[in-house]
C-alpha positions in Angstrom: 27.7 -13.9 2.2 25.5 -16.7 0.7 23.1 -16.0 -2.2 20.2 -16.8 0.2 21.5 -14.3 2.9 22.1 -11.7 0.2 18.5 -12.1 -1.2 17.0 -11.9 2.3 19.0 -8.7 3.0 17.9 -7.1 -0.3 14.2 -7.6 0.6 14.6 -5.4 3.7 14.0 -1.7 2.8 14.6 1.1 5.3 11.9 3.8 5.3 12.1 7.0 7.3 8.9 8.7 8.4 9.8 12.2 9.4 8.2 15.7 9.9 7.7 18.2 12.6 5.9 17.2 15.8 2.1 17.1 15.4 2.3 16.8 11.6 0.3 13.5 11.7 3.0 10.9 11.0 2.0 8.3 13.6 -1.7 8.8 12.8 -1.2 7.8 9.2 1.1 5.0 10.1 -1.5 3.6 12.5 -4.3 3.8 9.9 -2.3 2.1 7.2 -0.5 -0.6 9.2 -2.3 -1.0 12.5 -6.0 -0.9 11.2 -6.9 2.2 13.1 -9.8 4.4 11.9 -9.4 8.1 11.6 -11.6 8.9 14.7 -9.4 6.7 16.9 -6.0 8.3 16.3 -6.8 11.2 18.6 -5.8 9.0 21.5 -2.3 8.4 20.1 0.5 10.2 22.0 3.5 12.0 20.6 6.3 9.7 19.3 9.3 9.6 21.6 12.7 9.5 19.7 12.3 6.7 17.1 9.7 3.9 16.9 11.0 1.0 14.9 8.5 -1.3 13.1 9.3 -4.3 10.9 6.3 -4.7 8.6 6.0 -7.7 6.3 4.4 -6.8 3.0 3.3 -9.3 0.4 5.3 -12.0 2.2 8.7 -11.2 0.7 9.2 -7.5 1.4 10.2 -6.3 4.9 9.7 -2.6 5.5 12.0 -1.4 8.3 9.9 1.6 9.2 11.5 4.3 11.4 8.8 6.7 12.8 10.9 9.6 14.0 9.6 12.0 16.6 9.5 15.5 15.4 10.3 17.5 18.6 13.2 19.8 18.1 15.4 18.0 20.6 15.0 14.7 18.8 15.5 16.3 15.3 18.7 17.9 16.6 19.9 14.4 17.8 19.1 12.8 14.4 21.1 15.5 12.6 24.2 15.4 14.9 25.2 12.4 17.0 22.8 9.9 15.3 23.3 11.3 11.8 25.0 8.3 10.1 22.9 5.8 12.0 19.6 7.4 11.0 20.3 8.4 7.4 22.4 5.5 6.1 21.0 2.8 3.8 17.6 4.6 3.4 15.4 3.5 0.5 12.6 6.0 1.1 12.1 9.2 3.1 8.5 10.1 3.8 8.4 13.7 5.0 5.1 14.9 6.3 4.2 18.7 6.1 1.3 20.0 8.2 -0.5 22.4 5.9 -2.0 24.1 8.9 1.3 24.8 10.6 2.0 28.3 12.0 5.7 27.7 11.7 6.2 27.4 8.0 9.8 28.8 8.0 10.9 26.4 10.7 9.3 23.5 8.9 11.3 24.2 5.8 14.5 24.7 7.7 14.0 21.3 9.4 13.2 19.7 6.0 16.3 21.2 4.3 18.5 20.0 7.2 17.0 16.5 6.9 17.5 16.0 3.2 21.0 17.5 3.4 21.8 14.6 5.8 19.9 12.2 3.6 21.9 13.2 0.5 25.2 12.7 2.5 24.5 9.1 3.5 21.7 7.9 1.0 22.0 10.1 -2.1 20.0 7.6 -4.3 17.0 7.4 -2.0 13.4 8.5 -2.9 11.6 11.3 -1.2 7.8 11.4 -0.8 6.6 14.8 0.4 3.1 14.4 1.9 1.3 17.7 2.3 -1.0 16.6 5.0 -4.3 17.7 6.7 -5.6 19.0 3.4 -9.1 18.6 4.8 -8.6 21.7 6.9 -8.5 23.9 3.7 -11.5 25.3 1.9 -12.1 23.1 -1.2 -11.6 26.0 -3.7 -8.1 26.7 -2.3 -6.7 23.2 -2.1 -5.3 22.9 -5.6 -3.6 26.4 -5.5 -2.1 25.9 -2.0 -0.9 22.4 -2.8 0.9 23.7 -5.9 2.6 26.6 -4.1 3.8 24.2 -1.3 5.0 21.6 -3.8 7.0 24.3 -5.7 8.6 25.4 -2.5 9.6 21.9 -1.4 10.9 21.1 -4.9 13.1 24.1 -4.9 14.6 23.1 -1.5 15.2 19.5 -2.8 17.0 20.8 -5.9 19.2 23.0 -3.7 20.2 19.9 -1.7 20.9 17.6 -4.7 17.6 15.7 -5.2 16.3 16.1 -8.7 13.3 15.3 -10.8 11.8 11.9 -10.2 13.6 11.4 -6.9 10.9 13.5 -5.3 7.1 13.1 -5.4 4.4 15.3 -3.9 1.0 14.0 -2.5 -1.9 15.8 -0.9 -3.2 13.7 2.0 -5.8 13.6 4.8 -6.7 10.8 7.2 -10.4 11.5 6.5 -10.5 10.3 2.9 -8.8 8.0 0.4 -6.0 10.4 -0.4 -3.9 8.8 2.4 -4.2 5.4 0.7 -3.3 6.9 -2.7 -0.1 8.4 -1.4 1.0 5.2 0.5 0.2 3.1 -2.5 2.8 5.0 -4.5 5.3 4.4 -1.7 4.7 0.7 -1.7 4.8 0.5 -5.5 8.2 2.0 -5.5 9.4 -0.5 -2.9 8.0 -3.7 -4.3 10.9 -5.3 -6.1 9.0 -7.5 -8.5 6.3 -5.1 -9.6 7.0 -5.5 -13.4 6.8 -9.3 -13.1 3.5 -9.0 -11.3 2.1 -6.6 -13.9 3.2 -8.9 -16.8 1.4 -11.9 -15.2 -1.7 -9.8 -14.5 -1.8 -8.6 -18.1 -1.9 -12.2 -19.3 -4.7 -13.0 -16.8 -6.7 -9.9 -17.8 -6.4 -10.8 -21.5 -7.5 -14.4 -20.7 -10.5 -13.3 -18.7 -11.3 -10.4 -21.1 -11.6 -8.4 -17.9 -12.1 -4.6 -17.9 -9.8 -4.2 -14.9 -7.7 -6.1 -12.4 -6.6 -4.6 -9.1 -4.1 -6.3 -6.8 -4.4 -5.5 -3.1 -2.2 -6.4 -0.2 -4.4 -8.4 2.1 -3.5 -6.9 5.5 -3.2 -3.2 4.7 -5.7 -3.2 1.7 -3.2 -1.0 -0.2 -3.1 -1.3 -4.0 0.0 -3.1 -5.2 -0.7 -2.5 -8.9 -3.5 -2.7 -11.5 -4.2 -3.6 -15.1 -6.8 -1.5 -17.0 -8.0 -2.5 -20.5 -10.1 -1.0 -23.3 -12.9 1.3 -22.4 -12.1 1.3 -18.7 -9.1 3.6 -19.5 -11.7 6.4 -19.8 -13.1 5.8 -16.3 -13.5 9.3 -14.8 -13.0 8.1 -11.2 -9.2 8.2 -11.0 -9.2 7.5 -7.2 -11.4 4.4 -7.5 -8.7 2.0 -6.4 -8.1 3.9 -3.2 -11.8 4.2 -2.6 -12.0 0.4 -2.7 -9.1 0.3 -0.2 -11.0 2.5 2.2 -14.2 0.4 1.7 -12.2 -2.8 2.4 -10.7 -1.4 5.6 -14.2 -0.3 6.7 -15.6 -3.7 5.9 -12.8 -5.3 8.0 -13.7 -3.1 11.0 -17.3 -4.0 10.6 -16.5 -7.8 10.6 -14.2 -7.3 13.6 -17.0 -5.6 15.5 -19.5 -8.4 14.9 -17.1 -11.3 15.4 -15.0 -10.0 18.3 -11.8 -10.5 16.4 -9.0 -8.0 15.7 -9.4 -6.1 12.4 -6.0 -7.4 11.3 -7.2 -11.0 11.7 -10.6 -11.0 9.9 -10.9 -12.0 6.3 -13.6 -12.8 3.8 -14.1 -15.6 1.2 -15.3 -13.4 -1.6 -17.1 -10.1 -2.2 -19.4 -9.7 -5.2 -21.2 -6.8 -6.9 -23.4 -7.2 -9.9 -25.1 -4.4 -11.9 -26.5 -4.0 -15.4 -23.3 -2.1 -16.4 -20.5 -4.2 -14.9 -19.8 -7.1 -12.5 -17.2 -7.1 -9.8 -15.7 -9.6 -7.4 -12.7 -9.6 -5.1 -11.1 -12.8 -3.8 -7.8 -14.2 -2.6 -5.1 -14.6 -5.2 -2.1 -15.5 -3.0 -1.5 -15.9 0.7 -0.8 -12.2 1.0 -2.9 -10.6 -1.8 -6.5 -10.2 -2.9 -7.5 -9.6 -6.5 -10.4 -7.4 -7.6 -11.8 -8.2 -11.0 -14.1 -5.9 -13.0 -16.0 -7.7 -15.8 -18.6 -6.8 -18.4 -22.2 -7.5 -17.3 -22.2 -11.1 -18.7 -23.0 -13.9 -16.3 -21.2 -16.6 -18.3 -18.0 -14.6 -18.6 -18.2 -13.6 -15.0 -18.5 -17.2 -13.7 -15.7 -18.3 -16.0 -13.5 -15.5 -14.7 -14.1 -16.7 -11.1 -13.0 -20.2 -12.0 -9.9 -19.0 -13.9 -8.8 -16.9 -11.0 -8.9 -20.0 -8.8 -6.8 -21.9 -11.4 -4.3 -19.0 -11.8 -3.5 -19.0 -8.1 -0.7 -21.6 -8.4 0.9 -19.5 -11.1 1.0 -16.4 -8.8 2.0 -18.4 -5.6 5.7 -17.9 -6.1 5.3 -14.1 -5.8 4.8 -14.7 -2.0 8.3 -15.7 -0.7 7.9 -16.7 2.9 10.8 -17.3 5.3 9.4 -20.6 6.6 7.0 -23.1 5.2 3.9 -23.9 7.2 4.2 -26.9 9.5 0.7 -27.9 8.3 1.0 -29.4 4.8 -2.7 -28.8 4.1 -2.3 -25.1 4.9 0.8 -24.9 2.7 -1.1 -26.5 -0.2 -4.1 -24.3 0.2 -2.7 -22.0 -2.5 -3.9 -24.6 -5.0 -7.7 -24.7 -4.6 -10.0 -27.6 -4.9 -11.9 -27.5 -8.2 -15.2 -27.9 -6.4 -14.8 -25.3 -3.7 -14.3 -21.5 -3.4 -11.6 -21.0 -0.8 -11.3 -18.1 1.5 -8.1 -16.4 2.7 -7.8 -18.9 5.6 -9.0 -22.0 3.7 -12.7 -21.4 4.5 -15.2 -22.7 1.9 -17.5 -20.1 0.5 -21.2 -20.9 -0.1 -21.0 -19.6 -3.6 -22.2 -22.1 -6.2 -19.8 -23.7 -8.7 -19.7 -22.2 -12.2 -20.7 -24.5 -15.0 -18.2 -22.7 -17.3 -14.9 -24.5 -17.9 -11.9 -22.5 -16.9 -8.5 -22.4 -18.7 -5.2 -22.5 -17.0 -3.1 -19.4 -17.2 0.2 -20.0 -19.0 3.2 -19.5 -16.7 
């Protein structure tokens, strides 16, 4: 096998999405990857057997997502005659528990059987247990019930050979940002060059003297990673990144409604927020990512930061590894912006005025 073929193969990660029928698996998949909104998932039907999706993420990562129907007959098939086919070469198992389920014992038996098969064929895989539909619980009971359920799942995992950090637990709902928070952790685990990205973002944050940088995947609006500096470490809103994900998704749907385009196709040149306490902008960094920048409330530093992000784009461009170069050379070169223009995700020029501050090139 050639080095190129080996590299391509390594970028494909198999992800199983499993759980009992009606747990909400396909709903969350549609919201995250197909730009559905929560109120629209009611029209989705039950998944029949396995629905395969090849999802390109950040240009160089292919998620081979298997959405597995949770009806008893399908689960029995996965565990018997399809056992090696389903559970071999798995990077991540996402198992969804319906917290409102009336068949708790059956749910745990199904989970135990699933991870037993997983341990047989993919013992080094990661498990994300999503305790779902938390919005159905009274607020004062959520924490206690989540902890009880997590302990029960952890005990089952340990019995089947999955220990410690191999298992993570997340409370989720399609009606708030908790869904984005859980899937962000999944994606962070799967991104192969996360440490490289963080190192480069740290350099950029220091150069800009930014309070915070958040890198978002452009299509899904999921957080890839972030850099937080100085006083911003004390920010009390621990779910602020996922809230922005939700806001960006809502904004995409609003733009789609008013342009007649699909939500997955719309993009924006730049979004800005200025207050007396902080300044914020989000703009394209690479072909597949947007960068949110939080700055002190200083107009000069803010304008210099916008210029520096433009200049830094060429340093980050190699993080997007595409299978084929664009046939349009101008499109391919759009990663390097013109000094006199603010470029959108699709090469569109923004109406923002040019900064008078001189920007510095980020060291590679």
